[in-house]
N, C-alpha and C positions, 0 to 999 in steps of 0.2 A: 504493499500499500504506499502510495507516495505521500510526502509530507503535506501536500496540498489537500489531501482528502482524509488524512489520519484524524483520529478523535482528538489528539492533542494539538492539532494545528490551530492557529489563531483564526477564528471565523472572519470571513469577509464582512465589511460593513453592510448593514441591511439597506437595500435600495427600496424605498417606499414611495408609492404613489397614493398619497393621502387624499381624503375627501377635502374639497376646498375650505370648508368651514372648520376642519380639524387641523390642517397644516400649520396655521399661525400659532397654534398652542404649544407646539413641540418645544420651542426655546423657553417657554415660561414654566414648564413642569419641573419641579425639583426632583432630585434623585433621592429615593428612599433607600437608605443604606441598610438593608435588612441584615447584613452581616454584623452590624452593630445596633442591636435593638434600641438602646437608649437614644442613639442618634436618630434612628428612623422615627421613633415616637415623638421626639421634639420637632422634627421636620413636619410630621403630619399635623401636630397641634398648631404649628405656625400656619399651615395651609388652611386648617379648619377655621382659624381666626379671621380669615379673609372672606369666608362665605357668608352671604346675607341669609339670616334665618328665614325659613319659609313661614307663611301665614298660618297660624294655628287657631284662628278665630272660630272655625267650624268644628273644632275638636275640644275634648277634655283631655289634658295630658297630665299624667301623674307618674310617680315612681314608687315601687314597692320592693321590699326585700322578701324573697320567697325561699322556700327550702331548696337547698342544692341536692346533689346526689348523696346517697347514704355515706356518712362519715366525712363529708366535704363541707366547706363553708356555704352559707347562704348565698344566693345569687340576686343581684339587682336587676330589675326589669323596668323599662319605661313603657307605659301603656297609653295608646292613642285611641280614644273612643269617639266616633262621630256623634254629633249632637242630634242627628236624625233618629227617628224611631227604629228600634231593632225588632227582633234579633238580627245581628249582623254575622257575616262570615268572620272567621278569626285567622290572622296571619302571623306566624312566628317569624320575626325578622332577625337575621344573623349577619352582623357587619363583617366586612372584609378587613384585610390588614396583614396578610401573610402569616396568620396565627400568632404574630408577635406584637402587633400594634392595633390601635383602634379602640373605640369606646362607644358609649351610647351617643356621643356627639357626632361621630364620624359620618353616620348615615341618617342623622336626625331629619334632614330635609326629605330624604326618600321616604322615610316612615310617614311624614306629614302628607306627602303627595299621595301615597297609596291609601292611607286611612281616609283622607278627605275626597279623593277622586274616585276610588273604587268602592267607597262607603263600607269599609271593613274595619274591624278592631285590629290594630297592630300591636303586638307585644315584642319589643326589642330587648334582646338579652345581652347583659354585660358578662360574658364568659371569661374564664381565666385564660391568661395568655402564656405562651411559651417565650423564652426557654425556662422561665421560673416554674411554669406548670405545663409540662409537655403532655402529649397525647397519653391517656384519653381524657384529661381534665376538661378541656374546652368542649369536646363532643358530649360528654356526660352532662355538663352544665346546660347545654342547649336542649338535650333530651329531657332533662328535669324541668326546664321551662315549658316545653311542649306539654308534658304531663300536667303541669300546674294550670296551663291555659285550658286544657280540656276539663280538668276537675272543677275549675272556677268559671266555666262557660256561662252559667246562669247569672252569676254575680256580675260578669262583664258585659252581659247583653249579647252573648255569642251563641249561635246555633252550633252545637257540638258536632253536627253532621256536615258542617262546612268549614273545615280546618285546612290550612296549608302552611308550608314552610318556604322561606325565601332567603336567598343569600347571594352575595357578590364575591367572586374571587375565592379567597379562603372561606368566606361565609357561604359560598356555593358548595364547597366541599363539606362544610358542617351541615348545611341544609340537606344535601344528599345523604350524608351519614345518618342524620336524624330520621330521614325517611326509611332507611334500611333498618335502623333500630326499631322504629315503630312497627314495621312489618314483622321483624324477627321476635319482638317482645310482645306481640299481640296487642298493639295499640299505643297511642290513640290512632284512630283511623284518619287518613289524610285524603284530600281531594286534589291537591296540587303540590308540586315542587317547582318553584321558580328559581332557576339556576342561571345566573348571569356571569359569564367569563369564569366558569367554575374550575377550581383545582380538583382534579380527580385521580391523578396517578403520580406516585413518587418516582416511578422509573424514568420519566422524562425522556423516553426513547421514541420521539416522534419527529417528523420533519420540522415542525415549528419550534420545538424545544431545542433541536440541534442547530437551528439557523438564527434564532432571534436573540442575540447576545447584547443588543444595543437599542432595542425598541423603546418607545416612550412609555412612561409609567412603570412598566414591568418588563423584565428580561430574564433570560435563563439563569444568569448568576444570582439574581434575587431569589429565584425558585430554589436553586441549590442551597442557599443559605437558609431559606424558609424551612426546607425539609430537615436540615440538620438540627435546627432549633426545635422543631415540632416532634421529630422522632428520635433525636439523639444521634451522637456520633456513631458511625458504623452501622447505621440503619440499613445500608445496602446489603449487608451480610445477614440480616435478620428477616424473618417473615413479617410482612406488613399487614395489619388488620384492614379489612374493607371499610371499617368505621373511621379509619384515618384517610385512606385513599379508595374512594368508592369503586374505581375501575378494577380493583382487586377482587371484588365480589364475583363469585362463580355464577350466581343466579340473580338476575334482576327482575324476575317475574313477580307479579303481585304488588308492584310499587305504584304510587299515584301518578297520574298524568303529569307530564313534564313540559315546561316551557324553558327552552335553553337558548341563551344568546352567546355568540362567539364573535371575535373580531379578527380580521385578516392578519394584522401585524401584532400578534400576541403569542408568546411562547406556549400559552395554555390552550391555544386554538384547537389543536388536533385532538388533545385528550378530551376536550368538551364535545367535539364532533363524534369521537369514538364512543363516548358514554351515551350520547343520544342515539347512535345507531344500535348499540347493544340494547338499550331500552326498547327500541322499536322491534328488534328481533325477539325480545322477550314478551312481546304483546302489549307493551305499555304505550298509551297514546302520547305522542311527542309532537310539539311544535318547535322547530329549530330555525333560528335566523342567524345566519353567518353574514356579518356586515363587511362588505368589501371596503377597502380604503380606510379602515378604522383601527384603533389601537385599544389596549386594555382600558376598561372603564371609561370609554370615550363619552358615555352619556352622563358624566358627572360635571361637565364643564359649561353647561348652559348654551350649547350650540343647537342649530336646527336639526342636525342628524341625531344628537343626543336626545332632543325632545321627542323626535319620532320614535326612538327606541323606547323611551319611557312610556309614551302613549300606548305602544303595543303591549308592554308589560302590564300596565294598568288594566287594559282590556282583557288580558289573560286572567288576571285576578278577578275581575268582574264576572267573567264567564264561568269561572270555576267555583267561586265562593259567593257570588252575588245572590240576591233574593230570588 
């Protein structure tokens, strides 16, 4: 094998043809140094401080401390309840951040949009982060939050027959993991898994993972650091649980309908597409939108393309969990 094609060769710079409304953003997006979690967390907080909060006037927004997994600390959740008459569908929201960063603030605006526009109760979960709390801490926190949502459906004005999970990036991995847990542990029942740019496979052996070492927002070196923090050093030599990397699951039958979003210039692209295909092959209804000319979480920056993507996701939640 020649040096030009060997695994250790320096990848060529990614040649991107971005959508016109996304291209100007590239120079403005800060690098999230996942290899140094404290640095990445500070960078993300600085970025969050620049975002204008969404209008919550149509919602009641509260926070509660709920029981965590057995033997683990309690978990904080933020609850977004429409002021319209219920009962409503219920959506567990799991933020992204490479398993190492993020908080209830990271995707607060998204929670507001889905609660107010799709007219559902959204419960956003503050799960434990790696590397201080590696797998399975975060996944189990999220599953505990889903169980709490189902158990308190009446109190929250939620129809327990209309529950879904949603997550972006690492949050997409956790949402898919929670769907697997709910199937394997006999509940709660789910009607939807909304997975945007999901992390699904720690092997990173896809064309997009091998190619995209310098793409905006997220790149393969960030994924490599993410998995080390989440699964621990030497994870490549150990068996990986499907609750950590959902594409590791042998059987995807019996899972809820999926709406999956991927982006052309995202190292996670192909594993998201592969997960969608496997769900289809297992008989699960799947809607999959692969966005040409887009990068990871492109719908977080207030662009026309991003708004179109959010509109589609809101519609998916309305159709699956609406009245």
